[in-house]
N, C-alpha and C positions, 0 to 999 in steps of 0.2 A: 646303426642301421644307417644306410646313406640317406639324406637329405630326401633326395626325389623320389626315395619312396614311402614316406611318410605319409597317411592319409591326413587332406586338409581336415585344418580344426580353426572353423570359424570362430566360433566363439572365445576361443584362447583369448591367452593376453602370455604372449609369446618371451621367451627371453629374451633379455636386452640385447646380446647377443647376436641372435638368429635375427631380427629383423635389422640393427645394424649391419650384419653383412650382407644383407638382401640391399640396401639401402648402397652401401657402400659401394655396390659391384656394378650395379644400377649408373649411381654418379658419377663414378670411374668412366665405364663406355660412355655415357652420354658427355664428360668433358673432352673426351676423345671425339665422339661422331656424331655429335650437334648438329641438326640442318638449319644454313643460315636461312633463314627467310626473311622479307624486307619487313615484317613487326617485332621482328626478337631483338631484343638488345644485342648486344654482342659483349663477349667478357669483359667487364668494370665498368661497361657502359650507364648511363640510369636510364629507367623502364620510363617509357612514356605510357600511360596510362589511357590515352587517348588510342595509342596504337593496337593494344592489348585487347581494350574494348570494340574498337571498328573491326577489328582482322576475325573476332571471337564472334561478331553476328551473322559476319562473314561467310565463316564455316562451318557455319550448320546446315546441317545436308548439302553442303559441296564441299567438292576437292580442292586442296592444298593448290594445284595447278591451277582451275579455274578463277578462286580467287588473287590469285597474283595480278592478274590487270588492274581487276574491278578496284583493288587497294591501293594499286598506284595513281591510279586515274584520282580517287575520290581523294586521296592524300595532296597528290596537286592542286585540285580546286578547292577542297578546305583541311587546311593544314592542321584546323585544331577545333576542339568542340563550340567555339564560340562562333565561328567563321560558318558551322554545320547548323547552326543551330537560326541562325539568320536568312539562310539559304531556303528560297523556295520551297514552296513541298514537292511542287511540277517537276522540278530540276532536279531532285534527290532522287526521285520516283525514272525519271529519265536514266539517270546514270545508274540505275539500281538492275536497272529490265537487262533481265538474260539470266539474273542470280537466282529467279524464283523464291518463293514464298513472300507475295510481295506487303503481308503485312509487317515483315522486317524493318521494309524501310520505310514503313509510315513513324512503326514502334522508334526507331534508328533515328529519325529528327523528334521525335517527341521528346525521345531523352535528352538528347543535347540540348534541346530547351530547359527540360528541367535540372539538370545539371546546372546550367548557366545564371537560370532564373533563381533556383533553389539552394545552389550549393556552393554560389560565387567559381564559378567553370569549373571547381575541382572535384573529380569524381569522391564519391563516399568510400572509406580504405577498408570496411569490412563487410564480412559475407551479409548483413544482417544491411544494411546501408545501403548496398549494391540493389540487391533482392527488393528495394522498394519503387525501385527504377521503371519505368515503363518500357518492356520489355526485354527486360531484364531477368531466368528467370533460377532455377536452383543450382544448374552446371553452369552459368555463365558466371554466375555472381561469383561461384568458390572458383573458376579460372581463373577470372581478373584480380579476386583479392589474395590469391597465391601468387600470379606470376607479378601483377605489376605490385604489390605491396606487401609480398612478402606474409600473408599469413598461412598460419599452417591449413589449409583445407582439405578436404577429400577432393579430389578433380576427376571426376570419370565419365571420359566419352565413349566413341565405338571402341577409338584403339586399347581405350584404359580396359574397356570391359572384355576383349579378347584376352587381352594380356590375363588377366587374373583370373577368368574362368580355366583357361591352361593351365597356371599356375597352382591351381588347388584343386581341376580336375572337379570343378563344381556342375554339378549334373541339375539342378535348376535351370530349367529353361527362364530365359527374357521373356517379358520385361520383370517378373517377379524374381530374380534373382538381381535387379538391382540394388537393396538393402543389402543382400550381405558382398556383393564388391563394394561399395562403398564401405564397408566396412573395415574388409580388408586392407582396400587401401589405404584406410583414417592407420589401422595396423603399421603398416609400412612405411607409410610416411615418414622424411627425416624432417624434424622439425627444423635442425639449423639450415634445410636449404630447400624452403617447400617452392619455390621460384622455379627451382631447376628440377626437381625431381618432378612435379607437375609435366614440365615439359621432358624429361628424358621419358617419363611411360609415355608420355602421345607419341614420342619420337621412336620408341623401342615397337610398339604396336601398327608403325605408319611403314616402317621400312625392315622390322627383323619379322615379328612378330605377324605377318602378313596375313590378312583372310588364307590364302591359300599358298601353296611351299613353304612355309616358314622356314627364316635361314636358323632351324635350331640349335646348328651348333656353332654359330656366334653368339646368341644370345647372354648376356651377362646373367642371365638369372635360369640356367636351365639346368644346372646342376639343385634344383631345389623343382623342378616343373615336374608338376605328376604325368600332364598328357606329356611333357615330350618322355618321360622312362616310359609310358603305356605305347607311346607311337600314334598318337589321337588326339594331335596336336588342328588337326583340320573338322574334326568333331565339334568342335567349340566355338562360339556357344550354344551351348541346346538356345533353340528357338523354339516356341508356341509358332504352328500353322496359324500363316494371316489369313483373312476369310478375301477372298477375290472379291473386287466390288462389278459390279454392274455395269456393264459398258454401254454407255450415251450415247447420245446423237443428237446432232443438230445442224444446220446450215448456217454459214457466213455468206455476206453478200457484197462482194471489189467493186464500188465503182469509183470510175474513173471518169474526171473531168478532159473535155476535149483541150482543156488549156492546161492541162498535165496536174492535177489537183485531184487527193485522193479522199473520199468521205473516210472518216472517224468518228467515234464518239468517245469517252470517257466513262470506263464503270460505275458502280457505286462504289462510294469509299468504302464500305465494309463488307465483308464476304471475299469470294475464291478473287484472285485478281482483281482486290479491290485499289480501284485511284488508276487503275491501268488504262492506257487506248488501246482499243477497237476496232472494227470493224464491223457495219451492225451485223447482228444474227438474229438465228431464235434465240429459245432456251434449251438446255441440254435436257433431254430424258431417256429415258428407256422407252419409251414408246413412240419412238417421234417418227412422224409421216413423210419422207422426201417429198409425197408427192401433192403434198399442201405445200411445202416449207413456201412458198410463194406468195402466200397472202399474207408475210409479215416483213415481204418483200418493204426496203426501206423510201423507197421511190416509184411511182410507175412509168418503168421505162422496160426495154428490153433484155431479162438478164437471158443466158444462155450459161447452162449445168453443165462442167467440166469436170471433164471425166476426172475415174478417181475419187479415194478422200485424204483428209490427212488427220493423221493419226495422233495422237498425245496422250500420256498419261499421267494423271494426276496421283498425290498419295493416294485417295481412296476410289477412284472410279479411273477405266479409261473413256477414253473421247475420241470419236472419229465426226467429223464434220464434212457434210458434202459443199461445196464450194460453186455461187453464183455469179458470175461478172457482168458491168453491165457499162456501157458510157453513155455520158451523161455529156447535153451542149455546154458550152464555156460561158461561162456567169451563173448557172444553176444555181439554185439557191439551196443551200442544207436544209433538211427537215432539222425540226423543233430539237434538242438535247442532240445534234449532230453539227460538225463541223469539215469544213474542208482542207487540209494542208498542200503544201508543193512534195510533189515526189520526190523531190531532192530534200525532203525537211524528213522524210519514213527513217534513214538509218537512227537519227534521235532523235526522234518519236520516243516515248515510254512504253512500246509493245513488249507486253510478254511473248517468249520464245514461239507458244500456240501461234500467235497473231502473224508471228514473221514467218512462220510455215503457212499461213494460209495469202499472206500476202506472195510469199513465194512461189506458190502453187497455181495462183491466177495471174501472176507478170512476171515469169519467168524471167522476161529480158531486164 
């Protein structure tokens, strides 16, 4: 019987030659088609754990294309973990602005400090040691251990989930299928080249086994792939329906002084967009009443309500903000908890994408 027609055997101990064929085919493909990425060592080069760690933190929930410029800028500014550890957290947050999930930037900084102070500036080389560091979860620990230190760890990201669920036609929905997928990756893993194997699986999912219109004819694993044999690749992975978040609304107040300064404040360190800069605004809620928004205005000024709203989608809920704009006299004092910044400094301030949308809506010039 052709391997492509064999039912998935997720609890099996496969024959050594079968696993060897799959891993060998994948690694042979990787040797010819590996992506050139700014954080990836070239063949024969020593792997820098700092680069691996930095890229893995940045790549969580973000694309390679989006991360590239941020990674290059971070590396130019903080070329090693020691320099990042002594950087002011405010500067790190500014450099991170636009990547989203801002708690990761705080954990990035905390992790750099922990590595410097508790590990003599060297990252632990085991999954367990890495997992104990701030901001490093199971996946990231496995990825760093495998890629940077050659540990035979099963590394499973979204790309790998897609490859494996198609390979074995796994019907179990995500996230319940995650243990099955991790066990299968551990089965397939080439212990002789765990770093290359982990990156090969990621590259395969990113370039060949894509979410839509996968190039199955070019896939090195296609002779073993159940979904390919059945023509059902695009139906995997199975996913449990997401619960739609309830729309929240709120108001944002854009105040500009006549001498060219913008009123801003810093969000609390913990919570959504923690530690980031923002223009003053109301709470965000499902029962927000725009007619009473000016009750929360930060200053007693004449505010104009702008047409339209600013929309943004967070992981758990969509948001719409009504924007109000006002002018303040030159030299006008900022209220408690707020500060003025020059408009020329806006591009360098640690504003999240949402706040940049609000400012652009109010100040299109």
